[in-house]
N, C-alpha and C positions, 0 to 999 in steps of 0.2 A: 607593213606591220613588223615591229622589231621582234627578234627571236627571244624566246623566254630565257631567263637567266638560270643557270645550273646551281643548285644549292650546294654548299660546302658540305662534305661528308666528315668533318672533324668530330662532330658529336658521335657518329657511328663508330669511328675509329677509337675514340676515347672509351666507349662502352666495351669494345672488345678487349682493349688493354686492361680495363678494370677487371673483367671477367677472368682474363688469363692470370693477372696478378693474384686474384682470389684463389684460383685453382692451384697455383704454385704454392701460396701460403698454406692452403689445406694440406697439400701433399707434404710440406715440410713439417707441419703439425703432427700429422699422422706418423711420419718417420721419427720424429722426436718422442712421441708417446710410445711407440714400439720400442725404441732404444731404452727408454726409461723403464719400461716393463721388464725388458731383458735383463737390465742391471738389477732390478728388484729380485727377480727370480733367481739370478745367479747369486745374489747376496743371501737369499733365503736358503738356497742349496748349500752354499758354503757354511752357513750357521748351522744347519741341520747335520752336516757331516762333522763339524766340530763338536756338537752336542753328543753325536753318536760315539766318536772316538773318546770323548770324556767318560761316557757311560761304560764303554768297552774296557777301558783301562781300570775303571772302578771295579768292574765285576772281576777282572783278572787279579787284582789286588785281594779281593774277598776270597777267591780260590786259593791263593797262596797263604793267606791268613788262616783258612781252615785247615790246610795241610799242617801248619804249625800248631794249631789246636789239637789236631789228632795225635801229632807227635809229642805233645805235652812239653814243649820247649820253652815255655814262658816261665816266670817266677813262680815259686810255690804257693804264692797267695792267689793266684789266678788259674793256674794250669789244672786241667783235668784229665791228665794223661792216664790216671788210674782207672777211669771209666772205660777207656778203650783197651785197657789191660785185661779187663775182666770180661771174658766171652760169654758168661752166664748172665750178665746184667742186661735186662731187657730195656730197650729203648721204648719210647712212647709212640703209639700209633698216630697221635696228633701233634707229635714234636714238642710237647710240653711235659711237665711232670712236677710232682711236689718238690722233688729235689732239684734245685736250681742248676746242678751240674748237667741235668739231662735235657735242658732246653735247647731246642734246635736239633736234637738227635732223634731220628725217626726210625720207626720199625714198621716194615710190612704195610699191608692194607691196600685196598683197591678203590679208587684209582691210586696210583703211585703218590707218594707224600708230596713230591714237588709240584703236583697238579692240584693238590688240596690246599696247600699252604698259602696264606695271604701275605705276599711279600710287601704289600703297601701298608701293612700294620706296623707302626713305629712306636707302639705303646710299650710300657714296661713288661707287660705280659704276653708280648708277641712271641709266636712260636719260632721265630728266626732269630739268629745271632748276629749282632752288629759287629762290624770290623773292630778288632782289638779288644773285644769283651773278655776274651779268654786268653789273649796273648800279650795284652798290655801295649800293643802297638798303636800308633797314632795315624790318623787320616784326616786330611783337611777337607771340610765340606762347609757349604754356606752360600754367600752371595757371589755374584760376578761370574767368573768362568769355572768356579769350583762346583763339584756335584751338589745338588740341592740336598741330598740326604747321604748318610753313611751307607756303604754297600752292606748287604746282608747275605747270609747263607744258612743252609741246612745241611745236615749229614745223614745220609740213610746207610744202614748196615745192609750189605747184601750177602747172600749165600755164595760161597766159592765152590763150585762143582769140580772135584778132583777126579781126573780120569781113572777108572778102575775101581773106584769106591763107592759104596752105597750112598746115594745122595740123602736118603731118608735118615741115616744115622750119622751123617757127617757133622762134626761139630761147627759151631758158629766160626765165621771166618773174620779176618781183619781187612776185608776189602770194603771200601766205602764209596759211595757216590755222593759227590759234592755239588749242590746246586747253588749258584751265587747270582745275585742280581745287583747290578750297578746303575747308578742313576746319573743323568746329565745335569746341566745347569737349571733345567726345568723338570717338573715332575711328569711332563708328557714324554720324556725320553728316558728309556730304560733298556738295559741289555741283560739278557739271561745266558749264562754259561754253565756248562757241566764238565766235571772231570771225575775220573775214577782214581782212587788212591789206595795203595796197599801199605799198610803199616809195617815197617820192619821191626820184628820183635827185639826187645832189648835184653 
């Protein structure tokens, strides 16, 4: 009786090769997807950092503009330096007033004015001051990589406690807290900065 013939194992080997190829392809696909995800995350982080820097520079520009506003260094048709020269003139608790010269100038109240004011109000009756409104300076905003809105600020007058003097009888000071908000290329990005400024008497 002849011995049985052994079957060729080529089909089995081809099956193993196919599975191995599929596993390698799957691994390459996963690595590619992970690399693409990392690239997207890096691009998003870079874009967010760029937007933050634009908003930060915008807010810094508003702080500088507010200092010029306080000093009254703009042209006579815009400047309101006389408002800051008069220590008896009361600012508004809500940073508005019938006198347009008092807009954005805040007096006392709790919570403090910069916590009460809506810096996202861009209307003509907003309690905040847009960059250049009282200084005549220009600031580019709009589409692309420019800030989506003009930076805005408010100015609070603060009491200055002089050592050795009765605080209850102290005259109003010329120390101001400036709160400015700058915006990035999208409305979702904004930066708030504060500074204290003491006006030098003229």
